[in-house]
PLY file of the C-alpha trace (Angstrom):
ply
format ascii 1.0
element vertex 378
property float x
property float y
property float z
element edge 377
property int vertex1
property int vertex2
end_header
0.19 -0.19 -0.09
1.26 3.49 -1.15
2.54 5.93 1.42
-0.25 8.56 1.44
1.36 11.85 -0.57
-0.05 14.74 -1.52
1.24 16.42 -4.67
2.81 19.89 -4.36
1.32 22.03 -7.22
-2.20 20.62 -6.65
-4.46 18.37 -4.14
-4.28 15.02 -6.35
-2.88 12.30 -4.08
-2.46 9.15 -3.60
-6.43 7.98 -3.30
-5.54 8.28 -7.14
-3.49 4.64 -6.95
-1.94 5.28 -10.11
-0.66 8.96 -9.23
3.01 9.50 -10.55
5.18 11.96 -8.63
8.50 13.62 -9.84
11.85 14.10 -7.53
10.24 17.80 -6.54
6.83 15.73 -5.60
5.14 17.64 -8.63
2.26 15.13 -9.98
1.73 13.91 -13.33
-1.58 16.08 -13.27
1.14 18.88 -13.16
3.16 17.74 -15.41
1.06 16.97 -18.15
-0.75 20.80 -17.86
2.20 22.24 -18.25
3.67 19.89 -21.14
0.79 19.26 -22.80
-2.08 21.15 -22.20
-0.63 24.70 -21.92
1.21 24.88 -25.52
-2.25 24.28 -27.43
-4.49 26.00 -24.85
-2.55 29.30 -23.80
-4.95 29.83 -21.08
-7.42 30.47 -24.10
-5.61 33.73 -24.81
-5.03 35.35 -28.47
-7.40 32.46 -29.78
-10.81 34.82 -30.79
-9.50 34.90 -34.43
-9.78 31.06 -34.48
-13.30 31.41 -32.40
-14.88 33.71 -34.90
-13.41 32.10 -38.19
-15.20 28.90 -36.78
-17.92 30.66 -35.90
-18.31 31.60 -39.69
-17.96 28.27 -40.86
-20.28 27.22 -38.69
-23.19 29.91 -39.57
-22.53 29.08 -43.46
-22.93 25.64 -43.10
-26.36 26.48 -40.68
-27.35 28.84 -43.62
-31.59 28.04 -44.45
-31.51 25.74 -42.01
-33.29 25.91 -38.06
-30.05 26.15 -36.39
-26.42 26.34 -36.39
-25.58 24.06 -33.90
-27.02 22.13 -31.09
-25.90 22.63 -27.08
-26.68 20.32 -24.20
-27.73 22.69 -21.24
-27.93 21.20 -17.69
-28.18 24.95 -16.11
-24.24 24.60 -14.46
-21.78 27.15 -15.20
-20.04 25.36 -18.08
-22.82 24.98 -20.18
-24.64 28.15 -19.28
-21.48 29.94 -20.40
-21.00 27.97 -23.41
-24.87 29.17 -24.60
-23.37 32.79 -24.21
-20.45 32.71 -25.71
-21.98 31.02 -28.56
-24.84 33.30 -28.88
-23.45 36.37 -27.74
-19.60 36.37 -29.39
-19.87 34.12 -32.36
-23.29 35.27 -33.08
-24.70 31.62 -33.69
-27.90 30.31 -33.57
-28.31 27.08 -31.18
-31.09 24.58 -30.25
-30.89 24.21 -26.68
-31.11 20.65 -25.37
-31.51 19.55 -22.39
-32.07 15.93 -20.95
-34.35 15.57 -17.64
-33.15 12.20 -15.87
-35.64 13.02 -12.80
-32.55 15.01 -10.74
-32.86 18.45 -11.59
-32.31 20.51 -8.80
-35.00 23.89 -8.96
-32.03 26.07 -9.38
-30.61 24.59 -12.61
-34.35 24.70 -13.90
-34.57 28.15 -13.12
-31.36 28.89 -14.63
-32.43 27.19 -18.02
-35.27 29.04 -18.38
-33.75 32.68 -17.71
-31.14 31.95 -20.33
-34.03 30.61 -22.94
-36.07 33.43 -22.32
-33.84 35.81 -22.30
-31.56 35.44 -25.44
-35.30 34.18 -27.21
-33.60 30.48 -27.62
-35.75 27.54 -28.09
-35.26 24.54 -25.87
-35.77 20.86 -26.56
-36.47 18.70 -23.41
-36.02 14.83 -23.47
-37.28 13.20 -20.17
-36.22 10.22 -19.47
-38.62 7.00 -18.78
-38.47 7.20 -15.08
-38.85 3.80 -14.71
-35.92 2.70 -17.25
-33.60 5.38 -15.49
-34.39 4.24 -11.80
-33.73 0.55 -12.70
-30.72 1.21 -14.58
-29.29 3.26 -11.14
-30.40 0.42 -8.86
-28.22 -1.88 -11.00
-25.07 0.16 -10.80
-25.65 0.82 -7.10
-25.86 -3.12 -6.91
-22.98 -3.37 -9.01
-21.01 -1.78 -6.21
-18.84 -0.02 -8.67
-17.31 3.62 -8.18
-19.47 4.57 -11.47
-22.53 5.59 -9.96
-23.13 8.95 -12.06
-22.63 6.47 -15.42
-26.64 6.10 -16.05
-26.86 9.71 -15.83
-24.16 10.83 -18.01
-24.96 7.75 -20.34
-28.73 9.26 -20.69
-27.25 13.07 -21.09
-24.55 12.14 -24.17
-26.59 9.63 -25.61
-29.77 11.65 -26.07
-28.36 14.76 -27.37
-26.01 12.37 -29.81
-28.93 10.73 -31.02
-31.11 13.69 -31.83
-28.21 15.71 -33.61
-27.68 12.71 -35.51
-31.47 12.19 -36.31
-31.82 15.88 -37.15
-29.02 16.47 -38.98
-27.42 18.94 -36.51
-23.44 18.98 -37.46
-22.24 20.51 -34.86
-22.47 19.94 -31.03
-21.41 22.53 -28.81
-20.11 21.87 -25.09
-19.31 23.27 -22.20
-16.54 21.00 -21.52
-13.20 23.20 -21.12
-9.29 23.22 -20.13
-9.63 26.57 -17.20
-12.28 24.21 -15.15
-11.55 20.78 -15.72
-7.85 20.57 -17.11
-7.17 18.05 -13.97
-8.94 15.16 -15.33
-10.52 13.15 -12.70
-9.24 9.55 -12.27
-10.88 6.46 -13.88
-10.88 4.52 -10.34
-13.23 7.61 -8.95
-15.69 6.86 -11.04
-14.90 8.28 -14.13
-14.75 5.51 -16.79
-13.78 6.66 -20.06
-16.62 6.82 -22.44
-19.79 4.95 -22.84
-19.65 1.49 -22.74
-22.11 -0.14 -24.22
-20.81 -3.50 -23.12
-20.12 -3.08 -19.38
-23.84 -1.02 -18.89
-25.55 -3.98 -20.52
-23.64 -6.79 -18.78
-24.38 -4.99 -15.15
-27.89 -4.45 -16.19
-27.80 -7.97 -17.34
-27.10 -9.10 -13.95
-28.70 -6.71 -11.56
-31.87 -5.25 -13.66
-35.32 -6.02 -13.95
-36.91 -4.02 -16.61
-36.17 -4.00 -20.03
-34.60 -0.47 -21.35
-36.98 -0.17 -24.62
-36.06 3.33 -24.55
-33.32 4.26 -22.08
-30.69 6.22 -24.79
-27.51 4.34 -25.21
-24.76 5.65 -28.19
-21.24 3.42 -27.57
-18.30 5.22 -27.28
-17.15 4.13 -30.71
-20.29 4.97 -32.45
-19.97 8.42 -32.02
-16.19 8.76 -31.27
-15.62 7.50 -34.81
-19.18 6.15 -36.72
-20.85 9.99 -35.87
-17.62 11.64 -36.56
-15.58 10.15 -39.25
-18.92 9.10 -41.84
-21.78 11.37 -40.23
-20.01 14.70 -40.08
-20.77 15.45 -36.66
-18.37 18.12 -35.15
-17.77 18.27 -31.19
-16.49 21.86 -30.53
-15.37 23.29 -27.12
-15.66 27.16 -27.58
-15.23 27.73 -24.01
-10.88 26.93 -24.69
-10.79 29.90 -27.32
-11.70 32.41 -24.85
-10.31 33.54 -21.38
-12.67 31.68 -19.16
-12.94 32.70 -15.23
-15.22 31.27 -13.47
-15.93 33.57 -10.66
-16.02 36.19 -13.72
-18.23 33.87 -15.74
-21.07 33.59 -12.78
-20.52 37.32 -12.42
-22.01 37.98 -16.01
-24.41 35.18 -16.12
-25.90 36.73 -13.02
-26.11 40.03 -14.14
-26.97 39.78 -17.48
-29.43 36.68 -17.02
-30.24 36.23 -12.92
-28.42 32.98 -13.01
-27.54 31.78 -9.75
-23.95 29.97 -8.86
-23.88 26.24 -7.38
-22.07 25.97 -4.22
-20.20 23.53 -6.04
-19.50 22.06 -9.54
-22.19 19.17 -10.60
-24.78 20.91 -8.09
-27.06 21.04 -10.91
-28.07 17.32 -10.22
-29.52 16.35 -6.77
-27.99 12.72 -7.59
-24.76 13.86 -8.58
-23.97 16.33 -5.61
-25.23 13.21 -3.45
-23.04 10.75 -4.75
-19.77 13.42 -5.24
-20.48 14.07 -1.46
-21.72 11.27 0.12
-21.43 8.14 -1.44
-17.90 8.24 -3.20
-16.09 9.79 -0.10
-17.52 7.68 2.53
-17.98 4.30 0.90
-14.86 4.57 -1.78
-12.39 7.29 -0.16
-12.51 9.07 -3.50
-13.01 13.03 -3.07
-13.84 14.57 -6.87
-13.14 18.25 -5.69
-9.88 17.22 -5.53
-9.55 16.94 -9.22
-12.11 20.21 -9.80
-10.13 22.22 -7.54
-6.69 20.92 -8.83
-7.98 22.46 -12.23
-8.71 25.62 -10.84
-5.29 25.77 -8.87
-2.97 25.05 -12.26
-5.14 27.86 -14.25
-4.63 30.30 -11.43
-8.23 31.02 -10.24
-7.90 29.09 -6.48
-4.65 29.11 -4.43
-3.43 25.55 -3.27
-4.07 26.43 0.27
-7.90 27.53 -0.37
-8.20 24.19 -1.75
-6.98 22.06 1.26
-9.34 23.98 3.36
-11.95 23.37 1.17
-11.21 19.41 0.98
-11.17 19.72 4.86
-14.81 19.24 5.30
-17.67 18.33 2.82
-19.80 20.73 0.89
-23.27 19.56 2.68
-23.54 19.40 6.27
-24.07 16.20 8.05
-27.82 16.30 8.42
-28.24 17.47 4.80
-26.10 14.04 4.23
-28.27 11.69 5.67
-31.79 13.67 4.34
-30.31 13.46 0.92
-29.40 9.90 1.87
-33.03 9.12 2.37
-34.47 11.16 -0.43
-32.36 9.00 -2.64
-32.90 5.62 -1.14
-36.48 6.70 -1.37
-36.79 7.84 -4.88
-35.06 4.57 -5.90
-37.06 2.13 -3.61
-34.85 1.10 -1.69
-35.51 -0.40 2.05
-33.79 2.11 4.26
-31.90 -1.40 5.57
-31.23 -2.35 1.69
-29.58 0.72 0.75
-27.26 1.03 3.69
-26.36 -2.59 2.68
-25.32 -1.57 -0.36
-23.32 1.21 1.32
-21.46 -0.90 3.45
-21.03 -3.73 0.58
-17.98 -5.03 -0.63
-17.05 -2.58 -3.17
-15.78 -3.60 -6.76
-14.83 -2.00 -9.91
-15.74 -1.87 -13.40
-13.25 -4.83 -13.82
-15.41 -7.36 -12.10
-17.66 -6.81 -15.29
-17.36 -7.68 -19.39
-16.13 -4.35 -20.50
-14.22 -3.06 -24.00
-11.91 -0.97 -21.27
-8.75 -2.19 -22.94
-10.16 -1.38 -26.64
-11.32 1.73 -25.54
-7.59 2.00 -23.99
-6.05 1.54 -27.04
-8.30 4.41 -28.67
-7.19 6.89 -25.92
-3.53 5.72 -26.32
-3.38 6.53 -30.33
-5.43 9.53 -29.59
-2.47 10.90 -26.91
-0.02 9.72 -29.27
-1.37 12.18 -32.02
-1.58 15.19 -30.00
-5.36 14.46 -30.25
-6.03 14.20 -26.81
-4.21 16.13 -24.33
-6.03 15.59 -20.88
-4.29 12.76 -18.31
-5.72 9.30 -19.28
-3.83 6.17 -18.32
0 1
1 2
2 3
3 4
4 5
5 6
6 7
7 8
8 9
9 10
10 11
11 12
12 13
13 14
14 15
15 16
16 17
17 18
18 19
19 20
20 21
21 22
22 23
23 24
24 25
25 26
26 27
27 28
28 29
29 30
30 31
31 32
32 33
33 34
34 35
35 36
36 37
37 38
38 39
39 40
40 41
41 42
42 43
43 44
44 45
45 46
46 47
47 48
48 49
49 50
50 51
51 52
52 53
53 54
54 55
55 56
56 57
57 58
58 59
59 60
60 61
61 62
62 63
63 64
64 65
65 66
66 67
67 68
68 69
69 70
70 71
71 72
72 73
73 74
74 75
75 76
76 77
77 78
78 79
79 80
80 81
81 82
82 83
83 84
84 85
85 86
86 87
87 88
88 89
89 90
90 91
91 92
92 93
93 94
94 95
95 96
96 97
97 98
98 99
99 100
100 101
101 102
102 103
103 104
104 105
105 106
106 107
107 108
108 109
109 110
110 111
111 112
112 113
113 114
114 115
115 116
116 117
117 118
118 119
119 120
120 121
121 122
122 123
123 124
124 125
125 126
126 127
127 128
128 129
129 130
130 131
131 132
132 133
133 134
134 135
135 136
136 137
137 138
138 139
139 140
140 141
141 142
142 143
143 144
144 145
145 146
146 147
147 148
148 149
149 150
150 151
151 152
152 153
153 154
154 155
155 156
156 157
157 158
158 159
159 160
160 161
161 162
162 163
163 164
164 165
165 166
166 167
167 168
168 169
169 170
170 171
171 172
172 173
173 174
174 175
175 176
176 177
177 178
178 179
179 180
180 181
181 182
182 183
183 184
184 185
185 186
186 187
187 188
188 189
189 190
190 191
191 192
192 193
193 194
194 195
195 196
196 197
197 198
198 199
199 200
200 201
201 202
202 203
203 204
204 205
205 206
206 207
207 208
208 209
209 210
210 211
211 212
212 213
213 214
214 215
215 216
216 217
217 218
218 219
219 220
220 221
221 222
222 223
223 224
224 225
225 226
226 227
227 228
228 229
229 230
230 231
231 232
232 233
233 234
234 235
235 236
236 237
237 238
238 239
239 240
240 241
241 242
242 243
243 244
244 245
245 246
246 247
247 248
248 249
249 250
250 251
251 252
252 253
253 254
254 255
255 256
256 257
257 258
258 259
259 260
260 261
261 262
262 263
263 264
264 265
265 266
266 267
267 268
268 269
269 270
270 271
271 272
272 273
273 274
274 275
275 276
276 277
277 278
278 279
279 280
280 281
281 282
282 283
283 284
284 285
285 286
286 287
287 288
288 289
289 290
290 291
291 292
292 293
293 294
294 295
295 296
296 297
297 298
298 299
299 300
300 301
301 302
302 303
303 304
304 305
305 306
306 307
307 308
308 309
309 310
310 311
311 312
312 313
313 314
314 315
315 316
316 317
317 318
318 319
319 320
320 321
321 322
322 323
323 324
324 325
325 326
326 327
327 328
328 329
329 330
330 331
331 332
332 333
333 334
334 335
335 336
336 337
337 338
338 339
339 340
340 341
341 342
342 343
343 344
344 345
345 346
346 347
347 348
348 349
349 350
350 351
351 352
352 353
353 354
354 355
355 356
356 357
357 358
358 359
359 360
360 361
361 362
362 363
363 364
364 365
365 366
366 367
367 368
368 369
369 370
370 371
371 372
372 373
373 374
374 375
375 376
376 377
C-alpha cells in the first residue's frame, strides 16, 4: 500500500492509486498540464480569431437551417457560459437541448428558464423514462462500483448525440473545457472513459429487472468514430478559445440573466451532488473535488491553501447528507436497510464485469500519441 502523498502543485494525491510523482513531488497531473495542455491552449488567450473563423464556417453551414448547432444545457456554469459565448460572441443560433433524468435541482431548472427566455432561444427537453432510469441506477448501485453517475451521463450524452444525428445537426457545442476541467478525474474515482455499452448491459443483465426499451445508449465507438467520420458530426469546445474565469463568468451570467451559481461543480444534479459529497468519499474514499479544485489551482483561479481548506470538510453538512441519503434511497425504491447494506457492502470495479476498457484504452493511447487528446488518461 502506497504511503499517502499529495502533489506539491495541486491537491491530487495517492487516493488515485496510479498517480506518479517526480523528484520535486509534482504529480503527473501538473506535468501533463504544463507540457501538453498549456502549449496548445495558452489559457484561451489570443484565440479569438480562431473562434470567429470557426463561427463563420458554422454559420455558413447553417444557412437555410433552423439552427447552426446544438448545445446540451444542464443549468450549470460550463454549459450556461457555453450558451453565452455561442450566442453573444460567436453570433450563432443554437438549439438548446436538456435531458431530464429525474434529478434536476430547482435552481438548475430556473437557470435554464432564464437563459432561454432572455436570449429568446428554443429549448428541447428529453424526459428519460423514469422507470428505466431508476432500474439502471439501481443496477449500478447493486454492482458496487464507483461509477454511480454513469446512468445519468449515459442518458445525457446519448440522447444529445442521437437527437443531433437524427435531425442532421452537424455541430455539437459543449461546455467541456480546460479552464475548470484540465485535471481529469481518474477512472478509479468513477470517471470511466466513455459510454461502454458492453459494461452497461452486463451490469443491467446481472441486476436490472426492467427492459431498457427506450433508454438512450450510444456506445463510445459509435459517437467517436461512426458519427464523427461517417456522419460528419463535429464536437466543439468554445470555452477553450476565450479567457474563461469561473468567478467572472458567474458574475456575468448573474448580472445579465439572473443566473444563480452553485455551491460546487455538478451541484445542478441532486443525485450527482449526493454521490460526490457522500457516497464516493464515505464508501470508496474518493473526493472528486480534489480534481475540480486542482484544475482551478493550475489555471490560477484558486490557491492551493484555499483548496486544502475547502476539501477539509464536505460541501453538505451531516444532517443534509443524511436527508439526501434518505431521499435518494426512497426515490430509487430501496428500503433503508437495503441501501445501508449496499453502502457497507464490498466495493467492486468495472473489472468485475464485461467491458471494452482494453479497446477503449488503445483508442485513448492512439489519440494521445497523435496529440488529439491532451488530458491525462492512463
